[in-house]
Structure formats: structure tokens, C-alpha cells
VOLUM-793619 format. One line per 5 residues: number of its first residue (from 1); their letters; for each residue x, y, z of N, C-alpha, C. Coordinates in nm, 3 decimals. Example, Ala and Ser with C-alpha at 12.3 -4.5 7.8 and 13.67 -1.06 7.14 Angstrom:
BEGIN
1 = as = 1.319/-0.569/0.780/1.230/-0.450/0.780/1.320/-0.330/0.780; 1.285/-0.225/0.708/1.367/-0.106/0.714/1.290/0.003/0.787;
% end
This chain:
BEGIN
1 = mmlnk = -3.089/-0.711/-0.729/-3.053/-0.633/-0.844/-3.039/-0.486/-0.802; -2.931/-0.425/-0.844/-2.903/-0.286/-0.809/-2.929/-0.198/-0.931; -3.024/-0.105/-0.920/-3.057/-0.017/-1.032/-2.978/0.113/-1.029; -2.930/0.153/-0.914/-2.852/0.277/-0.901/-2.704/0.247/-0.912; -2.631/0.344/-0.966/-2.486/0.331/-0.976/-2.421/0.447/-0.904;
6 = fsnny = -2.319/0.416/-0.827/-2.242/0.516/-0.756/-2.108/0.527/-0.827; -2.082/0.638/-0.893/-1.954/0.655/-0.962/-1.922/0.803/-0.973; -1.794/0.833/-0.959/-1.744/0.970/-0.972/-1.812/1.068/-0.877; -1.823/1.029/-0.752/-1.877/1.116/-0.648/-1.767/1.155/-0.551; -1.784/1.271/-0.488/-1.693/1.312/-0.381/-1.752/1.265/-0.249;
11 = wdkye = -1.673/1.197/-0.168/-1.715/1.148/-0.038/-1.623/1.209/0.067; -1.679/1.283/0.161/-1.595/1.350/0.261/-1.526/1.251/0.355; -1.577/1.131/0.368/-1.514/1.031/0.455/-1.417/0.940/0.380; -1.397/0.964/0.253/-1.306/0.880/0.174/-1.162/0.904/0.220; -1.092/0.797/0.254/-0.955/0.806/0.304/-0.857/0.739/0.210;
16 = gydld = -0.893/0.728/0.084/-0.805/0.663/-0.013/-0.697/0.758/-0.062; -0.629/0.718/-0.166/-0.520/0.796/-0.221/-0.530/0.799/-0.373; -0.454/0.890/-0.433/-0.454/0.910/-0.577/-0.309/0.914/-0.625; -0.250/0.797/-0.646/-0.109/0.791/-0.683/-0.081/0.845/-0.823; -0.175/0.828/-0.915/-0.150/0.876/-1.051/-0.197/1.021/-1.071;
21 = rngig = -0.249/1.084/-0.967/-0.288/1.225/-0.963/-0.384/1.265/-1.075; -0.483/1.179/-1.100/-0.584/1.211/-1.201/-0.713/1.264/-1.139; -0.714/1.282/-1.007/-0.832/1.335/-0.938/-0.932/1.229/-0.896; -0.904/1.104/-0.931/-0.993/0.992/-0.897/-0.918/0.899/-0.802; -0.982/0.861/-0.693/-0.919/0.773/-0.595/-0.885/0.637/-0.652;
26 = dipyh = -0.774/0.582/-0.606/-0.728/0.452/-0.655/-0.796/0.334/-0.587; -0.859/0.359/-0.474/-0.928/0.254/-0.399/-1.078/0.282/-0.403; -1.160/0.182/-0.435/-1.306/0.204/-0.434/-1.355/0.244/-0.295; -1.465/0.319/-0.292/-1.523/0.364/-0.165/-1.658/0.296/-0.144; -1.679/0.244/-0.026/-1.806/0.181/0.012/-1.883/0.280/0.101;
31 = pvsly = -1.988/0.346/0.047/-2.058/0.447/0.124/-2.144/0.393/0.238; -2.173/0.265/0.238/-2.255/0.205/0.344/-2.163/0.134/0.442; -2.173/0.173/0.568/-2.088/0.111/0.669/-2.157/-0.011/0.730; -2.077/-0.093/0.791/-2.129/-0.211/0.860/-2.221/-0.170/0.974; -2.184/-0.063/1.044/-2.267/-0.015/1.155/-2.404/0.030/1.106;
36 = smvve = -2.411/0.097/0.993/-2.542/0.140/0.941/-2.629/0.021/0.905; -2.568/-0.087/0.861/-2.646/-0.209/0.833/-2.699/-0.270/0.962; -2.619/-0.264/1.069/-2.663/-0.313/1.199/-2.779/-0.229/1.251; -2.769/-0.097/1.237/-2.875/-0.007/1.283/-3.004/-0.030/1.205; -2.991/-0.059/1.077/-3.110/-0.086/0.996/-3.183/-0.211/1.045;
41 = qnpns = -3.108/-0.312/1.086/-3.168/-0.435/1.136/-3.217/-0.422/1.280; -3.147/-0.339/1.359/-3.180/-0.323/1.499/-3.167/-0.176/1.538; -3.274/-0.096/1.527/-3.267/0.048/1.555/-3.218/0.084/1.695; -3.235/-0.005/1.792/-3.188/0.023/1.928/-3.036/0.034/1.936; -2.966/-0.021/1.839/-2.820/-0.013/1.840/-2.769/0.127/1.808;
46 = llllr = -2.858/0.218/1.775/-2.820/0.358/1.753/-2.763/0.421/1.880; -2.796/0.363/1.994/-2.742/0.412/2.122/-2.590/0.399/2.128; -2.533/0.311/2.049/-2.388/0.287/2.050/-2.312/0.377/1.954; -2.378/0.480/1.901/-2.324/0.561/1.791/-2.178/0.601/1.809; -2.141/0.659/1.919/-2.003/0.706/1.939/-1.927/0.618/2.038;
51 = sfmvs = -1.956/0.491/2.037/-1.894/0.401/2.134/-1.769/0.333/2.077; -1.700/0.266/2.165/-1.581/0.190/2.127/-1.618/0.075/2.032; -1.735/0.016/2.050/-1.778/-0.095/1.964/-1.792/-0.050/1.818; -1.845/0.069/1.797/-1.861/0.119/1.661/-1.725/0.145/1.598; -1.631/0.197/1.674/-1.497/0.217/1.618/-1.431/0.084/1.586;
56 = lldka = -1.459/-0.020/1.665/-1.408/-0.154/1.633/-1.470/-0.208/1.504; -1.600/-0.185/1.486/-1.666/-0.226/1.362/-1.604/-0.156/1.242; -1.574/-0.028/1.255/-1.513/0.047/1.146/-1.375/-0.008/1.112; -1.297/-0.041/1.214/-1.163/-0.098/1.191/-1.173/-0.235/1.126; -1.268/-0.316/1.172/-1.287/-0.449/1.112/-1.330/-0.438/0.967;
61 = ekaip = -1.411/-0.339/0.938/-1.459/-0.317/0.802/-1.344/-0.279/0.709; -1.249/-0.200/0.759/-1.134/-0.164/0.677/-1.041/-0.283/0.656; -1.028/-0.367/0.758/-0.941/-0.483/0.747/-1.003/-0.594/0.662; -1.135/-0.607/0.671/-1.207/-0.712/0.598/-1.319/-0.647/0.518; -1.289/-0.591/0.400/-1.390/-0.517/0.324/-1.507/-0.604/0.276;
66 = sltpe = -1.495/-0.733/0.282/-1.604/-0.820/0.237/-1.723/-0.817/0.333; -1.711/-0.749/0.446/-1.821/-0.739/0.541/-1.932/-0.647/0.491; -1.899/-0.554/0.404/-1.998/-0.460/0.352/-2.051/-0.508/0.217; -2.170/-0.463/0.177/-2.229/-0.510/0.052/-2.143/-0.474/-0.069; -2.126/-0.569/-0.159/-2.042/-0.548/-0.277/-2.105/-0.452/-0.377;
71 = hlvde = -2.235/-0.455/-0.391/-2.300/-0.377/-0.494/-2.311/-0.228/-0.459; -2.285/-0.190/-0.337/-2.285/-0.048/-0.299/-2.141/0.002/-0.292; -2.088/0.040/-0.407/-1.948/0.082/-0.412/-1.931/0.190/-0.521; -1.847/0.287/-0.492/-1.809/0.387/-0.591/-1.669/0.349/-0.637; -1.659/0.296/-0.757/-1.531/0.249/-0.810/-1.436/0.364/-0.843;
76 = kplmr = -1.491/0.484/-0.867/-1.408/0.599/-0.905/-1.443/0.721/-0.819; -1.411/0.716/-0.690/-1.443/0.831/-0.604/-1.353/0.950/-0.636; -1.412/1.068/-0.635/-1.335/1.189/-0.661/-1.258/1.230/-0.536; -1.141/1.287/-0.558/-1.056/1.328/-0.447/-1.091/1.468/-0.396; -1.149/1.550/-0.484/-1.183/1.687/-0.446/-1.329/1.714/-0.477;
81 = riki = -1.386/1.802/-0.399/-1.524/1.845/-0.418/-1.534/1.928/-0.548; -1.640/1.908/-0.623/-1.662/1.985/-0.744/-1.725/2.118/-0.708; -1.667/2.227/-0.755/-1.718/2.360/-0.728/-1.819/2.397/-0.835; -1.936/2.439/-0.793/-2.042/2.476/-0.887/-2.059/2.626/-0.888;
% end
């Protein structure tokens, strides 16, 4: 059960698009990467941080989004940072 909700946040790593120009991304953003889940299970894998394997995991995650947890998603990511 997920008690927290991720919605309407700005994510600097979000690479989606906003075709209707309403300031909200058209593609949901998954803030948890597959690599971070691997590191959580096996802390020694942190040694691979900037390796080719991690970039392959990132590419696989974009091609097959079902690899990351479904409940950790921002359905309405903001395209621009909010100025306070």
C-alpha cells in the first residue's frame, strides 16, 4: 500500500514533452530508477555508478517501463521549476 502521492512536481531528469503546452508533461515520470532498486538490494553495486552497465539499465528502463515499480509515479510532472 502506498500512502504517499507524487503529483505535480518538477523533476530535473524528466525528459518528457508537453504537446498541449499546459505546463504539465504528457508522459508520467518514474522517480525511482531500476539501478537504485538494485543498489538498495545490493549496496556493493554502487561501485558501478557511472559504468556502461548502468547506462544499459537506464536504456532498458526507458524501453520497458514495466521494470520499475508502478506505484512510484508522477502522473502530472511539471515542465518548469516553480519560482518561490
